[in-house]
MDTraj code that builds the backbone (N, CA, C; nanometers):
import mdtraj as md
import numpy as np

residues = "UNK UNK UNK UNK UNK UNK UNK UNK UNK UNK UNK UNK UNK UNK UNK UNK UNK UNK UNK UNK UNK UNK UNK UNK UNK UNK UNK UNK UNK UNK UNK UNK UNK UNK UNK UNK UNK UNK UNK UNK UNK UNK UNK UNK UNK UNK UNK UNK UNK UNK UNK UNK UNK UNK UNK UNK UNK UNK UNK UNK UNK UNK UNK UNK UNK UNK UNK UNK UNK UNK UNK UNK UNK UNK UNK UNK UNK UNK UNK UNK UNK UNK UNK UNK UNK UNK UNK UNK UNK UNK UNK UNK UNK UNK UNK UNK UNK UNK UNK UNK UNK UNK UNK UNK UNK UNK UNK UNK UNK UNK UNK UNK UNK UNK UNK UNK UNK UNK UNK UNK UNK UNK UNK UNK UNK UNK UNK UNK UNK UNK UNK UNK UNK UNK UNK UNK UNK UNK UNK UNK UNK UNK UNK UNK UNK UNK UNK UNK UNK UNK UNK UNK UNK UNK UNK UNK UNK UNK UNK UNK UNK UNK UNK UNK UNK UNK UNK UNK UNK UNK UNK UNK UNK UNK UNK UNK UNK UNK UNK UNK UNK UNK UNK UNK UNK UNK UNK UNK UNK UNK UNK UNK UNK UNK UNK UNK UNK UNK UNK".split()
xyz = np.array([
    [0.4966, -0.5288, 1.4953],
    [0.4703, -0.4953, 1.3385],
    [0.4900, -0.3318, 1.3182],
    [0.4998, -0.2556, 1.4495],
    [0.4706, -0.1138, 1.3867],
    [0.5448, 0.0125, 1.3605],
    [0.6191, -0.0790, 1.3166],
    [0.7397, -0.0006, 1.2466],
    [0.7369, 0.0293, 1.0526],
    [0.7557, 0.1364, 1.0345],
    [0.7237, 0.2055, 0.9232],
    [0.7928, 0.1383, 0.8126],
    [0.8222, 0.0002, 0.7435],
    [0.8849, -0.0579, 0.6998],
    [0.8966, 0.0551, 0.5285],
    [0.7986, 0.0466, 0.5046],
    [0.7898, 0.1443, 0.3793],
    [0.8869, 0.2456, 0.3284],
    [0.9073, 0.2928, 0.4821],
    [0.9728, 0.4440, 0.5136],
    [1.1291, 0.3740, 0.4993],
    [1.1449, 0.2890, 0.5814],
    [1.2670, 0.2151, 0.5963],
    [1.3893, 0.2044, 0.4642],
    [1.2466, 0.1585, 0.3811],
    [1.3374, 0.1192, 0.2594],
    [1.3063, 0.1891, 0.0945],
    [1.2622, 0.2861, 0.1696],
    [1.1814, 0.4201, 0.0602],
    [1.3256, 0.4369, -0.0375],
    [1.4240, 0.4355, -0.0328],
    [1.4902, 0.4614, -0.1572],
    [1.5841, 0.3624, -0.2564],
    [1.5436, 0.2325, -0.1838],
    [1.4846, 0.1356, -0.3270],
    [1.3753, 0.0807, -0.3854],
    [1.2406, 0.1290, -0.3265],
    [1.1318, 0.1030, -0.3684],
    [1.0747, 0.1671, -0.4545],
    [1.0977, 0.1803, -0.5452],
    [1.0470, 0.3399, -0.6465],
    [1.0077, 0.2742, -0.7654],
    [0.9712, 0.1317, -0.8072],
    [0.9322, 0.1272, -0.8960],
    [0.7623, 0.0889, -0.8655],
    [0.6531, 0.1010, -0.8921],
    [0.5189, 0.1542, -0.8734],
    [0.4404, 0.1185, -1.0003],
    [0.3408, 0.0023, -0.9259],
    [0.2481, -0.0456, -1.0219],
    [0.1155, -0.0469, -0.9185],
    [0.0124, -0.0871, -1.0320],
    [-0.1028, -0.1481, -0.9116],
    [-0.1479, -0.2515, -0.9455],
    [-0.2410, -0.3385, -0.8701],
    [-0.2730, -0.4959, -0.8967],
    [-0.3937, -0.4582, -0.9755],
    [-0.3998, -0.5352, -1.0746],
    [-0.5120, -0.5602, -1.1431],
    [-0.6040, -0.6819, -1.0684],
    [-0.6854, -0.6442, -1.0832],
    [-0.7865, -0.7761, -0.9526],
    [-0.7791, -0.8764, -1.0245],
    [-0.8040, -0.8358, -1.1558],
    [-0.8436, -1.0211, -1.2802],
    [-0.7170, -1.0548, -1.3242],
    [-0.5965, -0.9996, -1.2626],
    [-0.4788, -1.1092, -1.2952],
    [-0.4135, -1.1745, -1.1619],
    [-0.4868, -1.1127, -1.0501],
    [-0.3821, -1.1416, -0.9157],
    [-0.4311, -1.2761, -0.8616],
    [-0.3121, -1.3077, -0.7923],
    [-0.3594, -1.4321, -0.6610],
    [-0.2874, -1.4215, -0.5618],
    [-0.3438, -1.4426, -0.4319],
    [-0.2721, -1.4404, -0.2863],
    [-0.2079, -1.5949, -0.2921],
    [-0.1044, -1.5780, -0.2637],
    [-0.0061, -1.6613, -0.2006],
    [0.0201, -1.6190, -0.0014],
    [-0.0445, -1.7089, 0.0937],
    [-0.0042, -1.6991, 0.2295],
    [0.0870, -1.8546, 0.2472],
    [0.2105, -1.7989, 0.2854],
    [0.3248, -1.9186, 0.2859],
    [0.3765, -1.9629, 0.4049],
    [0.3171, -2.0854, 0.4316],
    [0.4067, -2.1271, 0.5448],
    [0.3356, -2.0848, 0.6476],
    [0.1957, -2.0311, 0.6512],
    [0.1268, -1.9825, 0.7888],
    [0.1003, -2.1330, 0.8718],
    [0.1868, -2.1798, 0.9437],
    [0.1400, -2.2914, 1.0159],
    [0.1959, -2.3052, 1.1282],
    [0.1806, -2.4072, 1.2480],
    [0.1728, -2.4037, 1.3933],
    [0.3414, -2.4110, 1.4177],
    [0.4143, -2.4291, 1.3202],
    [0.5666, -2.4766, 1.3340],
    [0.6159, -2.3616, 1.3253],
    [0.5821, -2.2570, 1.2526],
    [0.5934, -2.1139, 1.2654],
    [0.5405, -1.9802, 1.3235],
    [0.4504, -2.0397, 1.4485],
    [0.3395, -1.9701, 1.5042],
    [0.4472, -1.8460, 1.5786],
    [0.5140, -1.8518, 1.6486],
    [0.5935, -1.7666, 1.7308],
    [0.6057, -1.6284, 1.5980],
    [0.6747, -1.6770, 1.4747],
    [0.7267, -1.5969, 1.4041],
    [0.6072, -1.4952, 1.3056],
    [0.5062, -1.6389, 1.3201],
    [0.3814, -1.5565, 1.2375],
    [0.2567, -1.4837, 1.2715],
    [0.2982, -1.5074, 1.3778],
    [0.1767, -1.4786, 1.5085],
    [0.1013, -1.3258, 1.4517],
    [0.2485, -1.2400, 1.4960],
    [0.2968, -1.1161, 1.5222],
    [0.1726, -1.0332, 1.3763],
    [0.1871, -1.1161, 1.2346],
    [0.1331, -1.0843, 1.0943],
    [-0.0056, -1.1313, 1.0484],
    [-0.0210, -1.2321, 1.1391],
    [-0.1572, -1.2956, 1.1508],
    [-0.2930, -1.2247, 1.1295],
    [-0.2937, -1.1432, 1.1803],
    [-0.4229, -1.0409, 1.1650],
    [-0.4462, -0.9448, 1.0025],
    [-0.2699, -0.8864, 0.9627],
    [-0.3007, -0.8727, 0.8088],
    [-0.2955, -0.9543, 0.7032],
    [-0.2679, -1.0971, 0.7480],
    [-0.2911, -1.2040, 0.6552],
    [-0.4215, -1.2240, 0.6686],
    [-0.5214, -1.2395, 0.7756],
    [-0.6635, -1.2585, 0.7221],
    [-0.7397, -1.1286, 0.7022],
    [-0.6467, -1.0365, 0.6757],
    [-0.6959, -0.8793, 0.5852],
    [-0.6960, -0.9020, 0.4778],
    [-0.5883, -0.9806, 0.4387],
    [-0.5964, -0.9842, 0.2942],
    [-0.6619, -1.0580, 0.2461],
    [-0.6348, -1.2200, 0.2979],
    [-0.7447, -1.2905, 0.2657],
    [-0.8996, -1.2655, 0.2328],
    [-0.9230, -1.2136, 0.3136],
    [-1.0663, -1.1461, 0.3479],
    [-1.1295, -1.0643, 0.2242],
    [-1.0133, -0.9413, 0.1865],
    [-0.9986, -0.8591, 0.0986],
    [-1.0405, -0.9507, -0.0699],
    [-0.9547, -1.0151, -0.0889],
    [-0.9389, -1.1226, -0.1457],
    [-1.0344, -1.2076, -0.2153],
    [-1.0761, -1.2861, -0.1526],
    [-1.1798, -1.3499, -0.1369],
    [-1.3657, -1.2657, -0.1757],
    [-1.3244, -1.1523, -0.1271],
    [-1.4658, -1.0326, -0.1385],
    [-1.4018, -1.0055, -0.3009],
    [-1.2734, -1.0045, -0.3053],
    [-1.2405, -0.9363, -0.4846],
    [-1.2635, -1.0552, -0.6182],
    [-1.3099, -1.1952, -0.5475],
    [-1.2752, -1.2676, -0.6404],
    [-1.1104, -1.2963, -0.6488],
    [-1.0239, -1.2821, -0.5732],
    [-0.8956, -1.3048, -0.6076],
    [-0.8881, -1.4197, -0.5711],
    [-0.7993, -1.5664, -0.6800],
    [-0.7623, -1.6481, -0.6065],
    [-0.6884, -1.6110, -0.4683],
    [-0.7461, -1.6999, -0.3646],
    [-0.5879, -1.7306, -0.2059],
    [-0.5200, -1.9103, -0.2264],
    [-0.4596, -1.8934, -0.2535],
    [-0.3520, -2.0079, -0.2346],
    [-0.2691, -2.0148, -0.0994],
    [-0.2613, -2.1157, -0.0656],
    [-0.1665, -2.1547, 0.0690],
    [-0.0703, -2.2546, 0.0405],
    [0.0774, -2.1928, 0.1352],
    [0.1527, -2.3237, 0.0739],
    [0.1667, -2.3747, 0.2319],
    [0.2207, -2.5201, 0.2803],
    [0.2573, -2.5792, 0.3609],
    [0.4063, -2.6695, 0.3509],
    [0.4364, -2.6244, 0.4219],
    [0.5940, -2.6980, 0.4584],
    [0.6338, -2.7872, 0.5331],
    [0.6453, -2.9293, 0.4847],
    [0.6427, -3.0501, 0.5227],
    [0.7466, -3.1845, 0.4796],
    [0.7532, -3.2736, 0.5811],
    [0.8462, -3.3648, 0.5266],
    [0.7984, -3.4874, 0.5639],
    [0.8063, -3.5909, 0.5059],
    [0.8226, -3.7223, 0.5408],
    [0.8922, -3.7799, 0.6087],
    [1.0157, -3.7671, 0.5493],
    [1.1225, -3.8739, 0.5579],
    [1.2997, -3.7611, 0.5441],
    [1.3038, -3.7327, 0.6540],
    [1.4375, -3.6207, 0.6225],
    [1.5396, -3.6986, 0.5736],
    [1.5765, -3.8373, 0.5853],
    [1.6794, -3.9272, 0.5172],
    [1.6364, -3.8771, 0.3761],
    [1.5761, -3.8776, 0.3414],
    [1.4940, -3.9022, 0.1694],
    [1.4397, -3.7793, 0.1227],
    [1.3584, -3.6596, 0.1864],
    [1.3226, -3.5878, 0.1165],
    [1.3559, -3.4879, 0.1908],
    [1.4853, -3.4487, 0.2801],
    [1.5085, -3.3846, 0.3615],
    [1.6066, -3.2422, 0.2610],
    [1.7305, -3.3371, 0.2497],
    [1.8554, -3.2649, 0.1598],
    [1.8662, -3.1628, 0.2018],
    [1.9573, -3.0997, 0.1582],
    [2.0317, -3.0065, 0.2341],
    [1.9890, -2.8905, 0.3091],
    [1.8819, -2.9120, 0.3347],
    [1.7610, -2.8024, 0.3607],
    [1.7872, -2.8658, 0.5262],
    [1.6925, -3.0412, 0.5403],
    [1.7530, -3.0640, 0.6705],
    [1.8962, -3.0810, 0.7339],
    [1.9675, -3.0983, 0.6645],
    [2.1164, -3.0725, 0.6830],
    [2.1578, -2.9017, 0.7746],
    [2.0583, -2.8230, 0.6691],
    [2.0781, -2.7064, 0.7238],
    [2.0263, -2.6448, 0.8933],
    [1.9100, -2.7136, 0.8829],
    [1.8502, -2.6868, 1.0198],
    [1.7834, -2.7850, 1.0935],
    [1.8369, -2.9253, 1.0608],
    [1.8268, -3.0010, 1.1645],
    [1.6703, -3.0469, 1.1876],
    [1.5841, -2.9447, 1.2111],
    [1.4553, -2.9895, 1.2618],
    [1.3468, -2.8731, 1.1615],
    [1.2661, -2.9706, 1.1108],
    [1.1847, -2.9638, 1.0088],
    [1.0644, -2.9320, 1.0376],
    [0.9231, -2.9135, 1.0070],
    [0.8046, -3.0019, 1.0499],
    [0.7876, -3.1022, 0.9720],
    [0.6991, -3.2002, 1.0060],
    [0.6807, -3.3174, 0.9258],
    [0.5427, -3.3709, 0.9081],
    [0.5474, -3.4281, 0.7903],
    [0.3396, -3.4112, 0.7752],
    [0.3439, -3.5143, 0.8257],
    [0.2127, -3.4316, 0.9355],
    [0.0496, -3.5098, 1.0025],
    [0.0528, -3.4676, 1.1206],
    [0.1962, -3.4091, 1.1632],
    [0.2285, -3.3952, 1.2839],
    [0.1205, -3.2523, 1.3187],
    [0.1006, -3.1731, 1.4286],
    [0.0274, -3.0908, 1.4410],
    [0.0746, -2.9434, 1.4079],
    [0.2130, -2.9523, 1.4668],
    [0.3117, -2.8813, 1.3870],
    [0.2897, -2.8043, 1.2686],
    [0.2745, -2.9165, 1.1341],
    [0.2480, -2.9271, 1.0142],
    [0.0815, -2.8287, 0.9805],
    [-0.0038, -2.8649, 1.0680],
    [-0.1098, -2.7676, 1.0141],
    [-0.0801, -2.6488, 0.9859],
    [-0.1786, -2.5682, 0.8973],
    [-0.2072, -2.4489, 0.9216],
    [-0.2396, -2.4046, 1.0544],
    [-0.2294, -2.2348, 1.0566],
    [-0.2656, -2.1813, 1.2102],
    [-0.4329, -2.1846, 1.1924],
    [-0.4830, -2.2656, 1.3134],
    [-0.5944, -2.2806, 1.3677],
    [-0.7151, -2.1522, 1.3058],
    [-0.6145, -2.0431, 1.3514],
    [-0.6743, -1.8733, 1.3185],
    [-0.6674, -1.8726, 1.1649],
    [-0.6422, -1.9386, 1.0491],
    [-0.6666, -1.9264, 0.9130],
    [-0.8079, -2.0361, 0.8692],
    [-0.8835, -2.0282, 0.7905],
    [-0.9981, -2.1113, 0.6972],
    [-0.9408, -2.0922, 0.6287],
    [-0.9376, -2.2366, 0.5213],
    [-0.9112, -2.2725, 0.4116],
    [-1.0451, -2.3112, 0.3013],
    [-1.0891, -2.2323, 0.2131],
    [-1.2593, -2.2687, 0.1630],
    [-1.2060, -2.3918, 0.0744],
    [-1.3012, -2.4404, 0.0512],
    [-1.3805, -2.5976, -0.0279],
    [-1.2745, -2.5521, -0.1267],
    [-1.3061, -2.4360, -0.2044],
    [-1.1841, -2.4360, -0.3764],
    [-1.0767, -2.3686, -0.3501],
    [-1.0552, -2.3322, -0.2460],
    [-0.8970, -2.2890, -0.2130],
    [-0.7894, -2.3904, -0.2282],
    [-0.6906, -2.3809, -0.3327],
    [-0.5417, -2.5126, -0.3161],
    [-0.4773, -2.4587, -0.1753],
    [-0.3934, -2.5756, -0.1466],
    [-0.3031, -2.6011, -0.0499],
    [-0.1515, -2.6485, -0.1158],
    [-0.0893, -2.5902, -0.1611],
    [0.0647, -2.5907, -0.2753],
    [0.1262, -2.6643, -0.1191],
    [0.1612, -2.8062, -0.1223],
    [0.2408, -2.9052, -0.0380],
    [0.3859, -2.8855, -0.0560],
    [0.4878, -2.8196, 0.0142],
    [0.6126, -2.8355, -0.0111],
    [0.7350, -2.8567, 0.0503],
    [0.8741, -2.9003, -0.0023],
    [0.9802, -2.9597, 0.0462],
    [1.1174, -2.8516, 0.0433],
    [1.1237, -2.7232, -0.0439],
    [1.1992, -2.6109, -0.0300],
    [1.1588, -2.4570, -0.0236],
    [1.2418, -2.3732, -0.0046],
    [1.1646, -2.2746, -0.0038],
    [1.0783, -2.2345, -0.0585],
    [1.1013, -2.2287, -0.1967],
    [1.0204, -2.1656, -0.3106],
    [0.9018, -2.2889, -0.3280],
    [0.8012, -2.1868, -0.3044],
    [0.6311, -2.2134, -0.3564],
    [0.6313, -2.3198, -0.5305],
    [0.7401, -2.2829, -0.5866],
    [0.6945, -2.3439, -0.7531],
    [0.7943, -2.4616, -0.7216],
    [0.8883, -2.4644, -0.6736],
    [0.9716, -2.5802, -0.6445],
    [0.9534, -2.7152, -0.6107],
    [0.9363, -2.7699, -0.7463],
    [0.8540, -2.9698, -0.7469],
    [0.6931, -2.9258, -0.6968],
    [0.6586, -2.8439, -0.7160],
    [0.4906, -2.8072, -0.7353],
    [0.4266, -2.7966, -0.8729],
    [0.3194, -2.7843, -0.8263],
    [0.2268, -2.7630, -0.9489],
    [0.1888, -2.6510, -0.9790],
    [0.2319, -2.5406, -0.8892],
    [0.2255, -2.3830, -0.8534],
    [0.2050, -2.2675, -0.9904],
    [0.3071, -2.3392, -1.0406],
    [0.2932, -2.2402, -1.1809],
    [0.1791, -2.2452, -1.3067],
    [0.1728, -2.4133, -1.2994],
    [0.0772, -2.4993, -1.3485],
    [-0.0795, -2.3971, -1.3120],
    [-0.0849, -2.3886, -1.2171],
    [-0.2205, -2.3855, -1.1131],
    [-0.2426, -2.2149, -1.1244],
    [-0.1919, -2.1619, -1.0825],
    [-0.1496, -1.9850, -1.2172],
    [-0.1961, -1.9450, -1.3457],
    [-0.1263, -2.0363, -1.3787],
    [-0.1696, -2.0458, -1.5712],
    [-0.3096, -2.0786, -1.6132],
    [-0.3665, -2.2146, -1.4741],
    [-0.4814, -2.2023, -1.5034],
    [-0.6151, -2.1032, -1.4948],
    [-0.5096, -2.0174, -1.3925],
    [-0.6560, -1.9390, -1.3355],
    [-0.6279, -1.8231, -1.4375],
    [-0.5137, -1.8378, -1.5390],
    [-0.4904, -1.6559, -1.5868],
    [-0.4227, -1.5459, -1.4902],
    [-0.3457, -1.5912, -1.3964],
    [-0.2753, -1.4814, -1.3182],
    [-0.1724, -1.4759, -1.2925],
    [-0.1141, -1.3878, -1.3313],
    [0.0241, -1.3352, -1.3675],
    [0.0902, -1.2462, -1.2689],
    [-0.0337, -1.2202, -1.1994],
    [0.0340, -1.1315, -1.0117],
    [0.0394, -1.1888, -0.8914],
    [0.0931, -1.1526, -0.8211],
    [0.0850, -1.2382, -0.6907],
    [0.0937, -1.1483, -0.5735],
    [0.0580, -1.1531, -0.4946],
    [0.0479, -1.0740, -0.3654],
    [0.1422, -1.1905, -0.2467],
    [0.2011, -1.1637, -0.1842],
    [0.3108, -1.2668, -0.1604],
    [0.2967, -1.2373, -0.0038],
    [0.2560, -1.3117, 0.1057],
    [0.2722, -1.3221, 0.2849],
    [0.3310, -1.4135, 0.3365],
    [0.3344, -1.3875, 0.4418],
    [0.3349, -1.5436, 0.5045],
    [0.4812, -1.5214, 0.5832],
    [0.5397, -1.6505, 0.5895],
    [0.6810, -1.6396, 0.6710],
    [0.7826, -1.7411, 0.5763],
    [0.8788, -1.8009, 0.6089],
    [1.0143, -1.6402, 0.6359],
    [1.0273, -1.5117, 0.5418],
    [1.0473, -1.3989, 0.5802],
    [1.0381, -1.3529, 0.4640],
    [1.1584, -1.3799, 0.4095],
    [1.2837, -1.3858, 0.4813],
    [1.4032, -1.4144, 0.3702],
    [1.4176, -1.5284, 0.2992],
    [1.3372, -1.6421, 0.3456],
    [1.3560, -1.7686, 0.3188],
    [1.2286, -1.8001, 0.1797],
    [1.1449, -1.8479, 0.2372],
    [1.0503, -1.8920, 0.1485],
    [0.9483, -1.7707, 0.0746],
    [0.9043, -1.6718, 0.1306],
    [0.8521, -1.5914, 0.1071],
    [0.9636, -1.5187, 0.0113],
    [1.0879, -1.5069, 0.0216],
    [1.1488, -1.4138, -0.0874],
    [1.2163, -1.4949, -0.2059],
    [1.2474, -1.6331, -0.2013],
    [1.2588, -1.7234, -0.2319],
    [1.1338, -1.7429, -0.3560],
    [1.0293, -1.7494, -0.3376],
    [0.9313, -1.7397, -0.3611],
    [0.9546, -1.6201, -0.4992],
    [0.9360, -1.4837, -0.4417],
    [0.9252, -1.4008, -0.5285],
    [1.0458, -1.3741, -0.5764],
    [1.1528, -1.4465, -0.6040],
    [1.2274, -1.4344, -0.6841],
    [1.1987, -1.5147, -0.8235],
    [1.1797, -1.6382, -0.7734],
    [1.1316, -1.7100, -0.8438],
    [1.0095, -1.7221, -0.9928],
    [0.9518, -1.6223, -0.8900],
    [0.8100, -1.5970, -0.9665],
    [0.8681, -1.4720, -1.0587],
    [0.9043, -1.3699, -1.0022],
    [0.9586, -1.2501, -1.0964],
    [1.0476, -1.3768, -1.2342],
    [1.1253, -1.4311, -1.2190],
    [1.2431, -1.4679, -1.3064],
    [1.1271, -1.5373, -1.3937],
    [0.9951, -1.5845, -1.3491],
    [0.8981, -1.6432, -1.4569],
    [0.7910, -1.5432, -1.5446],
    [0.8299, -1.4275, -1.5012],
    [0.7566, -1.3212, -1.5863],
    [0.6034, -1.2874, -1.5303],
    [0.6213, -1.3031, -1.3512],
    [0.4709, -1.2871, -1.2753],
    [0.5275, -1.0782, -1.2149],
    [0.4471, -1.0473, -1.2037],
    [0.4930, -0.8921, -1.1297],
    [0.4339, -0.9840, -0.9616],
    [0.5123, -0.9026, -0.8753],
    [0.4664, -0.9443, -0.7319],
    [0.4664, -0.7827, -0.6481],
    [0.3901, -0.8515, -0.5558],
    [0.3376, -0.7129, -0.5048],
    [0.3426, -0.8276, -0.2900],
    [0.5040, -0.7755, -0.2585],
    [0.5288, -0.8412, -0.1147],
    [0.5127, -0.7461, -0.0280],
    [0.4213, -0.8451, 0.0324],
    [0.3824, -0.7388, 0.1483],
    [0.4533, -0.7159, 0.2854],
    [0.5247, -0.5707, 0.2912],
    [0.5994, -0.5879, 0.3847],
    [0.5462, -0.6059, 0.5299],
    [0.4148, -0.5455, 0.5639],
    [0.3867, -0.5902, 0.7062],
    [0.2722, -0.7507, 0.7465],
    [0.2918, -0.7798, 0.6206],
    [0.2095, -0.9220, 0.6324],
    [0.3002, -1.0260, 0.6282],
    [0.4302, -1.0412, 0.5862],
    [0.5393, -1.1357, 0.5524],
    [0.5971, -1.1183, 0.7422],
    [0.6836, -1.2407, 0.7923],
    [0.7771, -1.2078, 0.8931],
    [0.8678, -1.3248, 0.8693],
    [0.9959, -1.3021, 0.9536],
    [1.0515, -1.3415, 0.9729],
    [1.1372, -1.3424, 1.1314],
    [1.2675, -1.3964, 1.1400],
    [1.3228, -1.4207, 1.2706],
    [1.3669, -1.2977, 1.3261],
    [1.3999, -1.1644, 1.2443],
    [1.4622, -1.0533, 1.3316],
    [1.4319, -0.9487, 1.1995],
    [1.4165, -0.8427, 1.3129],
    [1.3676, -0.7191, 1.1977],
    [1.5184, -0.6433, 1.0879],
    [1.6220, -0.7125, 1.1437],
    [1.7441, -0.7215, 0.9977],
    [1.7252, -0.7805, 0.9154],
    [1.6878, -0.9199, 0.9455],
    [1.6808, -1.0057, 0.7959],
    [1.5464, -0.9495, 0.7341],
    [1.4347, -0.9068, 0.7998],
    [1.3208, -0.9047, 0.7450],
    [1.3206, -0.7936, 0.6333],
    [1.4090, -0.6756, 0.6535],
    [1.4213, -0.5139, 0.6301],
    [1.5321, -0.5417, 0.5318],
    [1.6721, -0.6458, 0.5324],
    [1.7491, -0.6798, 0.4102],
    [1.6409, -0.7753, 0.3091],
    [1.5801, -0.8150, 0.3162],
    [1.4923, -0.8821, 0.2172],
    [1.4084, -0.7868, 0.1585],
    [1.3691, -0.7174, 0.1992],
    [1.2684, -0.6516, 0.1660],
    [1.3821, -0.5181, 0.0850],
    [1.4824, -0.4851, 0.1053],
    [1.5582, -0.3738, 0.0325],
    [1.5766, -0.4410, -0.0504],
    [1.6100, -0.5789, -0.0674],
    [1.6757, -0.6709, -0.2370],
    [1.5279, -0.6626, -0.2897],
    [1.4890, -0.7282, -0.2486],
    [1.3103, -0.7212, -0.3484],
    [1.2579, -0.6076, -0.4202],
    [1.2454, -0.5023, -0.2990],
    [1.2368, -0.3701, -0.4231],
    [1.3315, -0.3433, -0.4922],
    [1.4717, -0.3556, -0.4640],
    [1.5380, -0.3234, -0.5487],
    [1.5325, -0.4080, -0.6879],
    [1.4891, -0.5540, -0.7057],
    [1.5264, -0.6103, -0.8305],
    [1.4237, -0.7355, -0.8319],
    [1.2909, -0.7262, -0.7922],
    [1.1915, -0.8241, -0.7931],
    [1.0532, -0.8396, -0.7220],
    [1.0334, -0.7145, -0.6653],
    [0.8887, -0.7044, -0.6206],
    [0.8650, -0.5459, -0.5974],
    [0.7188, -0.5626, -0.6062],
    [0.6804, -0.4248, -0.5359],
    [0.6318, -0.4403, -0.3995],
    [0.6731, -0.3587, -0.3412],
    [0.7020, -0.3615, -0.2078],
    [0.5951, -0.2886, -0.1344],
    [0.4699, -0.3323, -0.0672],
    [0.3446, -0.2245, -0.0350],
    [0.3006, -0.3177, 0.1439],
    [0.2080, -0.2009, 0.1436],
    [0.1539, -0.2316, 0.3018],
    [0.0056, -0.3049, 0.2769],
    [-0.0171, -0.3961, 0.3883],
    [-0.1504, -0.4119, 0.3801],
    [-0.2385, -0.3431, 0.3672],
    [-0.2507, -0.1785, 0.3993],
    [-0.3455, -0.0895, 0.3737],
    [-0.3392, -0.0456, 0.2223],
    [-0.2145, -0.0601, 0.1599],
    [-0.1812, -0.0119, 0.0696],
    [-0.2837, -0.1413, -0.0330],
    [-0.2723, -0.2026, 0.0132],
    [-0.2938, -0.3387, -0.1008],
    [-0.4903, -0.3779, -0.0615],
    [-0.4891, -0.3431, 0.0991],
    [-0.6629, -0.3439, 0.0976],
    [-0.7202, -0.2416, 0.0329],
    [-0.6363, -0.1251, 0.0248],
    [-0.7141, -0.0086, -0.0436],
    [-0.7709, -0.0392, -0.2307],
    [-0.6218, -0.0813, -0.2662],
    [-0.6645, -0.1611, -0.4070],
    [-0.7305, -0.2640, -0.4271],
    [-0.7686, -0.3227, -0.3342],
    [-0.8869, -0.4411, -0.3622],
    [-0.9921, -0.4463, -0.3174],
    [-0.9763, -0.2990, -0.2298],
    [-1.1325, -0.2495, -0.2248],
    [-1.2171, -0.1232, -0.3431],
    [-1.1318, -0.0978, -0.4129],
    [-1.1599, -0.0314, -0.5398],
    [-1.2539, -0.1041, -0.6319],
    [-1.3107, -0.0367, -0.6640],
    [-1.4136, -0.0788, -0.8031],
    [-1.3512, -0.0683, -0.9663],
])
top = md.Topology()
chain = top.add_chain()
for i, resn in enumerate(residues, 1):
    res = top.add_residue(resn, chain, resSeq=i)
    for name in ("N", "CA", "C"):
        top.add_atom(name, md.element.get_by_symbol(name[0]), res)
traj = md.Trajectory(xyz[None], top)
C-alpha cells in the first residue's frame, strides 16, 4: 500500500475539512480473520489510528460481519458471494492483532452497511458524535456503503485512503474517487494522525 492514493484522486478530492475530536468517532470495519489477506496490508495503519483515537478520547467502534444461517439471514448477499463469515467460527473473529477495550463497542452486522439493521446510529447519537473516520475492509463494499449511508444521515465522513483495502487497486481507487466526489473527505493515515495529535 505504498502508492500515493491521494495524488491519484486529487482532482476529485477538493472538499476540505478538519476533524473535531469532540465530535469524532472511529469505525473499524470488518477487520476479521475471514478478510485477513485483504486486511493485513492496512493493519498497521488501522492500529495507529486506533491508538491515536484512544489517546484523544475519540470513541472506537468495531464492526464484525457474520451470519448464523445463510438460508435465513443471508439474503441476496449469500446468493451473490456464496461463502460468508459464520458467527462463532475462527474466521468470524476480529484479527488477533487488534485489541478491543472493555468500553469499546462491537457492532455485529449482516449487510454491507454498518448502519443496516444495527444500533450504530443510536449509539453515535448517544455519544453526541456526528463525524466518522472510516477504516477497514472492503473499501468498495462495506466501507463505501457505510460511508454513503453516514453521509445521507448527515455525518461528516473522513475516509482513510491507506487504512481501507479491497481486492485490487482498481476497485480501491474507483471507490476513493466516488467518495471524494460526493460523500467523504478522503484523507491519509498520516494526515489524520497529525489532526488527532494536535491540542
